[in-house]
C-alpha positions as CSV (number, residue, x, y, z in Angstrom):
1,M,0.0,0.0,0.0
2,V,1.5,3.2,-1.1
3,L,0.6,6.4,0.5
4,P,-0.1,9.2,-1.8
5,G,2.6,11.4,-0.3
6,M,5.3,8.8,-0.6
7,N,4.6,8.2,-4.3
8,Q,5.1,11.7,-5.0
9,Q,8.4,11.8,-3.2
10,I,9.9,8.8,-5.0
11,L,9.0,10.1,-8.4
12,T,10.6,13.4,-7.5
13,N,14.0,11.8,-6.5
14,T,14.3,9.6,-9.6
15,S,13.2,12.1,-12.1
16,E,17.0,13.0,-13.2
17,P,19.3,9.9,-13.2
18,G,23.2,10.5,-13.4
19,D,23.5,13.1,-10.8
20,E,23.5,10.7,-7.9
21,P,26.8,10.0,-5.9
22,P,28.7,6.8,-6.7
23,L,28.0,3.6,-4.8
24,I,30.9,2.7,-2.4
25,T,31.1,-1.0,-1.4
26,D,34.3,-1.1,0.8
27,G,32.8,0.8,3.6
28,R,34.3,4.2,2.7
29,R,32.3,7.3,3.2
30,G,34.0,9.2,0.4
31,P,36.2,8.8,-2.8
32,P,39.9,7.5,-2.4
33,D,42.6,10.1,-1.7
34,R,45.1,10.5,-4.6
35,R,48.0,10.7,-2.1
36,E,47.5,7.2,-0.9
37,V,50.2,4.6,-1.7
38,S,49.3,1.1,-3.1
39,A,51.3,-1.6,-1.3
40,R,50.9,-4.0,-4.2
41,W,52.3,-1.5,-6.7
42,L,55.2,-0.5,-4.5
43,A,56.2,-4.1,-3.9
44,G,56.1,-4.9,-7.6
45,T,58.3,-1.9,-8.5
46,F,60.8,-2.8,-5.8
47,L,61.1,-6.4,-6.9
48,T,61.5,-5.4,-10.6
49,G,64.4,-3.1,-9.7
50,I,66.2,-5.7,-7.7
51,T,65.8,-8.3,-10.5
52,A,67.1,-5.9,-13.1
53,S,70.2,-4.9,-11.0
54,L,71.1,-8.6,-10.4
55,L,70.8,-9.3,-14.1
56,I,73.1,-6.4,-15.1
57,G,75.6,-7.3,-12.4
58,V,75.8,-10.9,-13.5
59,A,76.3,-9.8,-17.1
60,L,79.2,-7.4,-16.2
61,F,80.8,-10.1,-14.0
62,A,80.7,-12.6,-16.9
63,A,82.1,-10.0,-19.3
64,L,85.0,-9.2,-17.0
65,D,85.7,-12.9,-16.3
66,G,86.3,-12.2,-12.7
67,R,89.0,-9.6,-13.4
68,Q,89.0,-6.0,-12.1
69,Q,90.6,-4.5,-15.2
70,L,89.8,-4.0,-18.8
71,A,93.3,-4.7,-20.3
72,T,93.5,-8.5,-21.0
73,P,96.7,-10.0,-19.8
74,P,98.6,-12.4,-22.2
75,E,97.8,-16.1,-21.9
76,L,99.6,-19.1,-23.3
77,A,97.5,-20.9,-25.9
78,T,96.8,-24.5,-25.4
79,K,96.7,-27.2,-28.0
80,E,92.9,-27.5,-27.9
81,E,92.6,-23.8,-28.6
82,M,94.7,-24.0,-31.7
83,P,92.6,-23.6,-34.9
84,S,91.9,-26.8,-36.8
85,K,92.2,-27.4,-40.5
86,G,88.5,-26.8,-41.0
87,D,88.8,-23.4,-39.4
88,A,91.4,-22.0,-41.8
89,Q,89.1,-21.3,-44.7
90,D,89.0,-17.6,-44.2
91,S,92.4,-17.2,-42.6
92,S,95.4,-15.6,-44.4
93,K,99.1,-16.2,-43.9
94,G,101.0,-13.5,-42.1
95,N,104.5,-12.8,-40.9
96,R,106.2,-14.9,-38.3
97,V,105.6,-14.1,-34.6
98,L,107.9,-11.2,-33.6
99,A,109.8,-11.7,-30.4
100,T,109.9,-8.9,-27.8
101,I,113.2,-7.0,-28.2
102,T,114.7,-4.1,-26.4
103,K,115.5,-0.9,-28.2
104,Q,119.2,-0.5,-28.7
105,K,120.4,2.3,-26.5
106,S,123.4,4.4,-27.3
107,R,126.0,3.2,-24.9
108,D,128.4,6.1,-24.3
109,R,131.4,4.1,-23.1
110,R,132.7,0.6,-23.8
111,R,135.6,-1.1,-22.0
112,M,137.5,-3.9,-23.8
113,E,140.5,-6.1,-23.1
114,V,143.0,-6.2,-26.0
115,S,146.0,-8.4,-26.4
116,T,149.0,-6.2,-27.3
117,M,152.6,-7.1,-28.3
118,Q,155.4,-4.7,-27.5
119,K,159.1,-5.0,-28.3
120,I,161.3,-4.3,-25.3
121,G,164.9,-4.8,-26.0
122,E,165.4,-8.1,-27.8
123,R,162.2,-9.6,-26.5
124,E,158.5,-9.2,-27.5
125,I,156.1,-9.1,-24.6
126,I,152.5,-10.2,-25.2
127,R,149.9,-9.3,-22.6
128,T,146.3,-8.1,-22.3
129,K,145.7,-4.4,-21.6
130,P,142.4,-2.5,-21.1
131,F,141.2,0.1,-23.5
132,E,138.0,2.3,-23.5
133,Y,135.9,3.6,-26.3
134,V,133.7,6.6,-25.4
135,R,131.0,8.7,-27.2
136,M,130.8,12.2,-25.6
137,T,127.9,14.5,-26.3
138,L,129.2,18.0,-25.8
139,A,125.8,19.5,-25.1
140,A,125.3,17.1,-22.2
141,D,125.2,18.5,-18.7
142,H,128.4,17.0,-17.4
143,P,129.2,17.4,-13.7
144,A,131.8,19.9,-12.8
145,G,135.1,18.1,-12.4
146,R,138.7,19.1,-12.3
147,Q,139.9,22.6,-13.0
148,Y,141.2,23.4,-16.5
149,P,143.1,26.4,-17.8
150,A,141.1,29.3,-19.2
151,F,141.2,29.8,-23.0
152,D,144.5,31.2,-24.2
153,A,145.2,31.3,-27.9
154,M,149.0,31.3,-27.3
155,T,148.8,28.1,-25.3
156,V,146.4,26.4,-27.8
157,F,148.5,27.1,-30.9
158,S,152.0,27.4,-29.6
159,D,152.8,23.7,-29.4
160,G,150.5,22.6,-32.2
161,A,153.3,21.8,-34.6
162,K,155.6,20.0,-32.3
163,A,155.7,16.3,-32.9
164,Q,155.8,14.1,-29.8
165,A,158.9,12.1,-29.5
166,Q,158.4,8.7,-27.8
167,P,161.3,6.9,-26.2
168,T,159.8,3.4,-26.8
169,E,158.5,1.6,-29.8
170,A,154.8,1.4,-30.4
171,A,153.0,-1.7,-29.2
172,Q,151.2,-4.1,-31.5
173,I,147.7,-5.4,-31.0
174,Y,148.0,-9.2,-31.1
175,G,145.4,-11.1,-33.1
176,A,144.8,-13.9,-30.6
177,K,143.5,-13.5,-27.1
178,V,146.2,-14.1,-24.4
179,E,145.3,-14.8,-20.8
180,S,148.7,-14.5,-19.3
181,E,151.9,-12.6,-20.2
182,I,154.2,-14.2,-22.8
183,S,157.8,-13.3,-23.6
184,L,159.2,-14.1,-27.1
185,R,162.7,-13.8,-28.4
186,T,163.5,-13.8,-32.1
187,I,167.0,-14.7,-33.4
188,D,168.4,-15.0,-36.9
189,F,168.5,-18.4,-38.4
190,P,172.2,-19.7,-38.6
191,L,173.1,-19.6,-42.2
192,N,176.8,-20.4,-41.8
193,A,177.9,-24.0,-42.7
194,A,178.3,-26.2,-39.6
195,N,181.5,-28.0,-38.9
196,Y,181.0,-31.7,-39.1
197,D,183.3,-34.4,-37.8
198,S,184.9,-35.9,-40.9
199,E,186.3,-38.8,-38.9
200,S,182.8,-40.2,-38.3
201,E,181.9,-40.5,-42.0
202,L,181.2,-44.0,-43.3
203,S,183.1,-45.5,-46.3
204,S,181.4,-47.0,-49.3
205,D,182.0,-50.6,-48.1
206,E,180.6,-49.8,-44.7
207,V,177.5,-48.2,-46.2
208,E,176.9,-51.3,-48.4
209,K,177.2,-53.6,-45.4
210,V,174.6,-51.6,-43.5
211,V,172.2,-51.7,-46.4
212,R,172.6,-55.4,-46.9
213,S,172.1,-56.2,-43.2
214,T,168.9,-54.0,-42.9
215,G,167.5,-54.6,-46.3
216,Q,165.6,-57.8,-45.3
217,L,163.6,-55.8,-42.7
218,L,162.2,-53.5,-45.4
219,T,160.8,-56.1,-47.8
220,D,157.2,-55.5,-46.7
221,G,157.1,-52.1,-48.3
222,D,158.9,-52.9,-51.5
223,V,156.0,-52.2,-53.9
224,Q,152.9,-50.1,-53.1
225,I,150.3,-49.7,-55.7
226,A,147.3,-47.5,-55.2
227,S,144.5,-48.3,-57.6
228,L,140.7,-48.7,-57.9
229,H,139.4,-52.2,-57.9
230,Y,137.0,-53.2,-60.7
231,V,133.5,-53.8,-59.4
232,D,131.3,-56.3,-61.3
233,P,127.9,-54.8,-62.0
234,L,126.3,-58.3,-61.6
235,R,127.8,-58.6,-58.1
236,F,124.6,-57.3,-56.5
237,G,122.1,-59.0,-58.9
238,N,121.6,-60.3,-62.5
239,S,119.0,-60.1,-65.2
240,D,117.6,-63.5,-64.3
241,S,116.8,-62.5,-60.8
242,S,113.2,-61.9,-59.8
243,F,114.3,-58.7,-58.1
244,T,116.7,-56.2,-59.6
245,L,117.5,-52.6,-59.0
246,T,116.5,-51.8,-62.5
247,Q,113.0,-53.2,-62.3
248,P,110.1,-51.1,-61.1
249,L,108.9,-51.8,-57.6
250,G,105.3,-51.1,-58.2
251,V,105.4,-48.2,-55.8
252,R,103.9,-44.8,-56.7
253,I,105.0,-41.7,-54.8
254,T,102.2,-39.2,-54.3
255,Q,102.9,-35.6,-53.2
256,E,101.5,-34.8,-49.8
257,N,98.4,-32.6,-49.9
258,V,99.8,-29.2,-49.1
259,S,98.2,-25.9,-49.5
260,I,100.5,-22.9,-50.2
261,S,99.5,-19.3,-49.7
262,N,101.6,-16.2,-50.1
263,R,102.2,-13.8,-47.3
264,L,100.1,-10.7,-47.4
265,M,101.9,-7.7,-48.9
266,E,100.6,-5.4,-46.2
267,D,102.9,-7.2,-43.7
268,E,105.9,-5.8,-45.6
269,T,105.7,-2.7,-43.5
270,N,108.2,-2.6,-40.7
271,S,106.2,-3.5,-37.7
272,G,106.9,-5.1,-34.4
273,F,106.9,-4.7,-30.6
274,S,110.0,-3.3,-28.8
275,E,110.7,-2.1,-25.4
276,D,112.9,0.8,-24.1
277,I,114.3,1.4,-20.6
278,I,114.3,4.9,-19.2
279,P,116.2,5.2,-15.8
280,F,115.8,8.2,-13.5
281,R,119.1,9.5,-12.2
282,S,117.5,12.3,-10.4
283,D,114.0,13.4,-9.3
284,S,112.2,14.6,-12.4
285,K,108.7,14.8,-14.0
286,I,107.4,11.8,-15.9
287,I,106.6,13.9,-19.0
288,D,110.1,15.4,-19.0
289,A,111.8,12.0,-18.9
290,L,109.6,10.7,-21.8
291,N,110.4,13.8,-23.9
292,K,114.1,13.5,-23.3
293,S,114.0,9.9,-24.5
294,G,112.3,11.0,-27.7
295,Y,108.6,10.2,-26.7
296,E,106.5,13.2,-27.5
297,G,102.9,13.9,-28.5
298,E,99.6,12.6,-27.4
299,D,100.8,9.1,-26.3
300,A,103.5,10.6,-23.9
301,D,101.0,13.1,-22.5
302,N,98.4,10.4,-21.8
303,I,101.0,8.0,-20.3
304,A,102.3,10.8,-18.0
305,E,98.7,11.6,-16.9
306,A,97.8,8.0,-16.2
307,L,100.9,7.4,-14.1
308,S,100.5,10.7,-12.3
309,K,97.0,9.7,-11.2
310,L,98.1,6.3,-10.0
311,M,101.2,7.6,-8.2
312,N,99.5,10.8,-6.9
313,S,102.4,12.8,-8.2
314,P,103.7,13.9,-11.6
315,R,107.3,13.4,-10.5
316,L,109.3,10.2,-9.9
317,K,112.2,9.8,-7.6
318,A,115.8,8.9,-8.5
319,G,116.2,5.2,-9.0
320,S,112.9,4.8,-10.7
321,V,112.8,3.0,-14.0
322,L,110.2,3.2,-16.8
323,R,109.9,0.2,-19.1
324,V,108.2,1.5,-22.3
325,G,106.6,-0.9,-24.7
326,V,106.3,0.6,-28.3
327,M,104.4,-0.9,-31.2
328,S,105.7,0.2,-34.6
329,S,103.4,0.0,-37.6
330,E,103.0,2.0,-40.8
331,K,106.1,4.0,-40.0
332,E,104.6,5.2,-36.7
333,D,105.4,4.4,-33.1
334,H,102.8,4.2,-30.5
335,I,103.2,3.6,-26.8
336,V,101.1,0.6,-25.8
337,R,102.4,-0.2,-22.3
338,V,104.5,1.4,-19.6
339,T,105.7,-0.3,-16.5
340,L,107.2,1.6,-13.5
341,Y,109.9,0.0,-11.4
342,N,111.7,1.1,-8.3
343,G,115.0,-0.3,-9.1
344,T,113.9,-3.8,-10.2
345,T,110.8,-3.9,-8.0
346,H,107.5,-3.6,-9.9
347,I,105.3,-0.7,-8.9
348,V,102.5,-0.3,-11.5
349,T,101.8,-1.1,-15.1
350,V,99.4,0.7,-17.5
351,A,98.4,-0.6,-20.9
352,L,96.4,0.6,-23.9
353,D,92.9,-1.1,-24.1
354,D,90.6,-1.4,-27.1
355,Q,89.1,2.0,-26.3
356,K,92.5,3.7,-26.7
357,Q,92.7,4.3,-22.9
358,Y,95.6,3.7,-20.6
359,V,94.3,1.5,-17.7
360,P,96.1,-0.6,-15.0
361,S,97.4,-4.0,-16.1
362,D,99.5,-6.9,-14.9
363,E,103.3,-6.8,-14.8
364,P,104.8,-8.0,-18.1
365,E,107.2,-10.9,-18.2
366,M,110.9,-10.0,-17.4
367,T,113.2,-11.5,-20.0
368,P,117.0,-11.9,-19.5
369,L,117.7,-9.4,-22.3
370,L,115.6,-6.8,-20.5
371,Q,117.2,-7.6,-17.2
372,T,120.6,-6.7,-18.7
373,A,119.1,-3.5,-20.2
374,F,118.2,-2.4,-16.6
375,D,122.0,-2.1,-15.9
376,D,122.6,0.4,-18.7
377,S,123.0,4.0,-17.4
378,A,121.2,6.8,-19.1
379,P,123.2,9.4,-20.9
380,P,123.7,12.6,-19.0
381,P,120.9,15.1,-19.5
382,T,121.5,17.9,-22.0
383,I,122.2,21.5,-20.9
384,R,119.2,23.8,-20.7
385,G,119.6,27.4,-21.6
386,E,122.8,28.8,-23.1
387,L,125.3,26.3,-24.4
388,P,129.0,26.5,-23.5
389,S,131.8,27.3,-25.9
390,V,133.6,24.5,-27.8
391,Y,136.7,25.0,-25.6
392,D,134.8,24.6,-22.3
393,A,132.6,21.8,-23.6
394,V,135.6,19.7,-24.7
395,Y,137.4,20.0,-21.4
396,K,134.2,19.2,-19.3
397,A,133.3,16.2,-21.5
398,A,136.9,14.8,-21.4
399,F,137.1,15.1,-17.6
400,A,133.6,13.5,-17.2
401,Y,134.8,10.4,-19.1
402,G,138.0,10.0,-17.2
403,M,140.5,11.5,-19.7
404,T,143.6,13.3,-18.6
405,N,144.6,17.0,-19.0
406,D,147.0,16.0,-21.8
407,M,144.2,14.2,-23.7
408,A,141.8,17.1,-23.4
409,R,144.5,19.5,-24.6
410,Q,145.2,17.2,-27.6
411,L,141.4,17.2,-28.4
412,V,141.4,21.0,-28.3
413,K,144.5,21.3,-30.6
414,M,142.9,18.9,-33.1
415,L,139.8,21.0,-33.4
416,A,141.6,24.4,-33.3
417,N,142.4,24.3,-37.1
418,D,138.8,23.8,-38.2
419,V,136.6,25.1,-35.4
420,D,136.4,28.4,-33.6
421,L,137.0,27.3,-30.0
422,Q,135.2,30.4,-28.6
423,S,132.0,29.8,-30.5
424,K,129.0,28.1,-29.0
425,I,128.5,24.4,-29.6
426,S,125.3,23.0,-31.2
427,R,123.3,20.2,-29.5
428,S,124.3,17.7,-32.1
429,D,128.1,18.2,-31.6
430,S,129.8,15.0,-30.3
431,I,133.3,13.5,-30.0
432,E,134.3,9.8,-30.0
433,A,137.6,8.7,-28.5
434,F,139.5,5.5,-28.0
435,F,142.3,5.4,-25.5
436,S,144.2,3.1,-23.2
437,L,143.7,2.6,-19.5
438,P,145.9,1.5,-16.6
439,E,145.5,-2.0,-15.3
440,D,143.8,-1.2,-12.0
441,S,141.7,1.9,-12.8
442,D,138.7,3.0,-14.9
443,S,140.3,6.4,-15.6
444,A,143.2,7.3,-17.7
445,N,146.6,8.3,-16.2
446,E,149.8,9.9,-17.5
447,E,150.8,6.6,-19.2
448,S,147.5,6.4,-21.2
449,Q,147.5,7.2,-24.9
450,L,144.8,8.6,-27.1
451,L,144.6,6.4,-30.2
452,Y,141.6,7.5,-32.2
453,V,139.3,10.6,-32.3
454,S,136.2,11.3,-34.4
455,A,134.7,14.8,-34.0
456,N,131.3,15.7,-35.3
457,M,131.2,19.5,-35.2
458,G,128.5,21.5,-37.0
459,G,127.5,18.5,-39.1
460,A,131.0,17.8,-40.4
461,T,132.9,14.8,-39.2
462,R,136.7,14.4,-39.0
463,K,138.6,11.4,-37.9
464,F,142.1,11.3,-36.5
465,Y,144.3,8.3,-35.9
466,R,147.5,8.2,-33.9
467,Y,150.7,7.1,-35.7
468,Q,154.2,6.8,-34.5
469,S,156.9,7.2,-37.1
470,P,160.1,5.1,-37.2
471,E,161.9,8.1,-35.7
472,G,159.6,7.9,-32.6
473,N,157.5,11.0,-33.4
474,V,153.8,10.7,-32.7
475,E,151.2,12.7,-34.7
476,F,147.6,12.4,-35.7
477,F,146.5,11.8,-39.3
478,D,143.1,11.6,-41.0
479,E,141.8,8.4,-42.6
480,N,143.8,9.1,-45.8
481,G,147.1,9.6,-44.1
482,R,147.1,13.4,-44.1
483,S,148.2,15.3,-41.1
484,A,145.6,16.7,-38.7
485,Q,147.6,19.9,-38.6
486,Q,146.7,22.3,-41.5
487,F,149.5,23.7,-43.7
488,L,148.3,27.3,-43.0
489,I,145.8,28.7,-40.6
490,R,143.3,31.2,-41.9
491,K,142.9,33.3,-38.8
492,P,146.4,34.3,-37.4
493,V,144.7,36.6,-34.7
494,P,143.0,34.3,-32.2
495,N,140.7,37.0,-30.8
496,G,140.2,38.8,-34.1
497,V,136.9,39.8,-35.7
498,F,136.6,39.5,-39.4
499,G,136.6,42.9,-41.1
500,S,137.1,43.7,-44.8
501,P,137.1,40.7,-47.3
502,F,139.4,40.0,-50.2
503,G,138.4,42.0,-53.4
504,G,137.9,45.5,-54.8
505,R,136.8,48.2,-52.5
506,R,137.0,52.0,-52.0
507,H,140.1,52.7,-49.9
508,P,139.0,54.4,-46.6
509,I,142.0,56.8,-46.8
510,L,142.9,57.2,-50.4
511,G,139.3,57.6,-51.4
512,Y,139.3,55.6,-54.7
513,V,138.5,52.0,-55.6
514,R,141.5,49.6,-55.5
515,M,142.1,45.9,-55.0
516,H,142.1,44.7,-51.4
517,T,144.7,42.0,-51.7
518,G,144.0,40.4,-48.3
519,V,141.6,40.2,-45.4
520,D,141.4,42.3,-42.3
521,W,141.1,41.0,-38.8
522,R,140.1,43.6,-36.2
523,A,141.4,43.3,-32.7
524,P,142.5,45.5,-29.8
525,R,145.9,47.1,-30.1
526,G,148.6,44.7,-28.8
527,S,146.7,41.5,-29.5
528,P,149.1,38.6,-30.4
529,I,149.7,37.7,-34.1
530,L,150.6,34.0,-34.7
531,A,152.5,32.5,-37.6
532,A,150.1,30.8,-40.0
533,G,152.5,27.9,-40.6
534,N,156.0,26.6,-40.4
535,G,158.5,28.6,-42.4
536,V,161.4,31.1,-42.6
537,V,161.0,34.8,-42.0
538,E,161.8,36.6,-45.3
539,K,161.2,40.2,-44.2
540,A,160.5,41.9,-40.9
541,G,160.4,45.7,-40.8
542,W,158.8,48.9,-42.2
543,A,157.0,48.7,-45.6
544,N,155.5,52.2,-46.3
545,G,151.7,51.8,-46.5
546,Y,151.8,48.4,-44.9
547,G,153.5,49.8,-41.8
548,N,155.4,47.2,-39.8
549,Q,155.3,44.1,-42.0
550,T,156.4,40.5,-41.6
551,I,156.6,38.1,-44.6
552,I,157.1,34.3,-44.0
553,R,158.2,32.0,-46.7
554,H,156.6,28.5,-46.5
555,A,157.0,25.3,-48.5
556,N,155.7,24.8,-52.0
557,G,155.8,28.4,-53.1
558,Y,153.5,29.8,-50.3
559,Q,154.1,33.1,-48.5
560,T,152.1,34.9,-45.8
561,S,152.2,38.6,-45.1
562,Y,151.3,40.3,-41.8
563,N,150.8,44.1,-41.9
564,H,150.0,47.2,-39.8
565,Q,151.6,45.6,-36.8
566,N,152.1,47.7,-33.7
567,A,155.4,46.0,-33.1
568,I,157.3,42.9,-34.3
569,A,158.0,40.3,-31.7
570,S,161.4,39.9,-30.3
571,G,163.7,37.6,-32.2
572,I,161.7,37.8,-35.5
573,T,164.3,38.8,-38.0
574,P,165.0,37.7,-41.6
575,G,166.3,34.2,-41.8
576,T,164.6,33.1,-38.5
577,R,162.8,29.8,-38.7
578,V,159.3,29.9,-37.1
579,R,156.7,27.2,-36.4
580,Q,153.0,27.3,-36.8
581,G,151.3,29.2,-33.8
582,Q,154.5,31.0,-32.8
583,L,154.1,34.6,-31.7
584,I,155.5,36.9,-34.4
585,G,154.0,40.3,-33.6
586,Y,151.2,42.5,-32.2
587,V,148.1,44.1,-33.7
588,G,148.5,47.8,-34.4
589,S,147.5,50.6,-36.9
590,T,150.8,51.6,-38.5
591,G,151.0,52.7,-42.2
592,L,147.8,53.5,-44.1
593,S,145.3,52.3,-41.5
594,T,142.2,53.7,-39.9
595,G,142.3,51.6,-36.8
596,P,144.1,48.6,-35.1
597,H,143.8,45.5,-37.2
598,L,145.9,42.9,-39.1
599,H,146.0,43.0,-42.9
600,Y,146.7,39.3,-43.7
601,E,147.8,38.2,-47.2
602,V,148.5,34.8,-48.7
603,I,150.8,34.7,-51.8
604,V,151.0,31.6,-54.0
605,N,153.9,31.7,-56.6
606,G,153.9,35.5,-56.5
607,A,150.1,35.9,-56.9
608,K,148.0,37.2,-54.0
609,V,144.9,35.0,-53.3
610,D,141.9,35.1,-50.9
611,P,143.0,33.5,-47.6
612,M,139.4,32.5,-46.8
613,R,138.6,30.7,-50.0
614,I,141.9,29.1,-51.1
615,R,142.1,25.4,-50.5
616,M,145.0,24.9,-48.1
617,P,147.3,21.8,-48.6
618,Q,148.0,19.5,-45.8
619,S,151.2,20.1,-43.8
620,Q,152.3,16.5,-44.2
621,S,151.1,13.4,-45.9
622,L,152.3,9.9,-45.4
623,N,153.5,7.9,-48.5
624,G,155.2,4.8,-49.4
625,K,155.9,2.2,-46.6
626,Q,154.8,4.7,-43.9
627,L,151.4,5.1,-45.6
628,E,151.0,1.3,-45.9
629,V,151.8,0.8,-42.2
630,F,149.4,3.6,-41.2
631,M,146.6,2.1,-43.3
632,R,147.0,-1.2,-41.5
633,E,146.8,0.7,-38.2
634,R,143.7,2.5,-39.3
635,N,142.0,-0.6,-40.4
636,R,142.9,-2.5,-37.3
637,I,141.5,0.3,-35.0
638,D,138.3,0.4,-37.1
639,Q,137.8,-3.3,-36.9
640,L,138.5,-3.3,-33.2
641,L,135.9,-0.6,-32.5
642,D,133.4,-2.5,-34.7
643,G,134.1,-5.8,-32.9
644,K,135.6,-7.4,-36.0
645,G,139.3,-7.3,-35.1
646,D,141.1,-10.5,-36.2
647,T,144.5,-9.4,-37.5
648,P,147.3,-7.6,-35.6
649,A,148.3,-4.0,-36.5
650,K,150.5,-1.5,-34.8
651,V,148.8,1.0,-32.4
652,A,150.0,3.2,-29.6
653,N,151.4,1.6,-26.5
654,S,149.3,1.9,-23.5
655,S,151.9,1.7,-20.8
656,Q,155.3,2.7,-22.1
657,A,154.7,5.6,-24.6
658,K,154.2,8.9,-23.0
659,S,152.6,11.8,-24.7
660,G,154.0,15.3,-24.5
């Protein structure tokens, strides 16, 4: 039963459907809050993240194979890992496997034991004596050693022409190695007829009796015939035999199945792996040590940065050693591995990975060849800043390598004719020397002798060999037997500065153009003037416009003239014999001169020539038997330094001859 009022109310409430609130069945009184967190959604997200992390970690662990580095260390291949015949379809033949080698370092000194033979009196003494071969870089920063005299042109040139007289005969390098000392005595073979006892001679009857009595004992060797025995060809078979050497055996030889492939032409390039050793003598930066050893560019910078990060310092202490592995390919060198040692103790190794990054790696294998390379000392560092003069550099280098004052002075005199001793050296200048040593020392003494010198100055190389003449005089000659001393020197004023050249010019006093028949060397008044060569003074006195003039006559039609002198040296008079480098006068400005200088002229057969352009002859050249002996000496020294010495040749004595 429906009441009238109730019907009306229900119809009113359901008249507009869709505007009613939603039905909630979970007991809530209102809609859910958007800030609420779903536990199921949160748990699902958390489990998904953990699962993904585990999968990524397992994948990385499997990729690294349990190692904590990216650079793969070398492993020995097993027999099972070698490719089989079926796997070689797409392979190509390459070059043979290259062994790891060490880069050859320039060893600056080499000591050797040489067997020498010296004649003392009537005996020849054979014994082993030490010698040393050194390569001296003049631009190296050699430590300060002994004191040496300051540059003095008079001292350098004054004794340049004096031959050194030796009281003893030169020793001879013996071809065979001798462990102990041997004394030999040679006597003439007796050519005079010996006196025989005529009473002991046998008569004819006695000789016949001896022959008949002993003849029966010699019958076994009456006839000896040496001939080849005839060999019957049927001895080893005949034609009736079922098996002969001439019949086929029914065997067929088949060549083994061999595949031949040519090596790829791209392997013709010079490629391979080599290693270098860089020792640290003092504390220095890593990049500086690499640059000094010739490693520059991006590889050196990256290596230095990687080692600096691992060592927490860009510098390494003295005693550290860098072992640099270099891969050469396509005419380029790349650093692929560097190992740091403290002495011989491994510290750290970095290697280049596939991403071209230097990462930590394992220590490489130490080979005996590399172990010996660790013992090599690095060459002294080069000088930074201003380079010294030739004179100072030669003395410092000679003292640093254990040479004596006399040896250093000999080196200076050899270079004085071709090099300005007061000029600065270049970084490529070097000197090689070969000299004898005492038995119980690593440094030369007064008895040591300089045997060979090779000087590379300004790109030009000159070699000098020591030779002792039959008269006992010792001089140095080049490889062709020409004296190391020049016939004439071009600069008779040691401290002079080149002024006017040879040729036509306007005379500064007369005012018109005339021929300048010499060259001018400007120098302070009173500077010494030295004789250009050995000769006889032809004139010494006043000569009008030339002022005080000295003319020296040399051999082979050469004359030299020294003009405008302030004074002529004492004792320089016509007829006086002078030697090269002797003081003959002093720079002045006498005659037609505008200032103190030396007007120097060279006259050849009466014609004045340019002293700076003329080709000077050598002061002395060996010929005949002396040249032949010298060539044998030169070849023996060259072979000895190259490690090929087999035949004896005369060289300077290391213990008896004494240099002056």
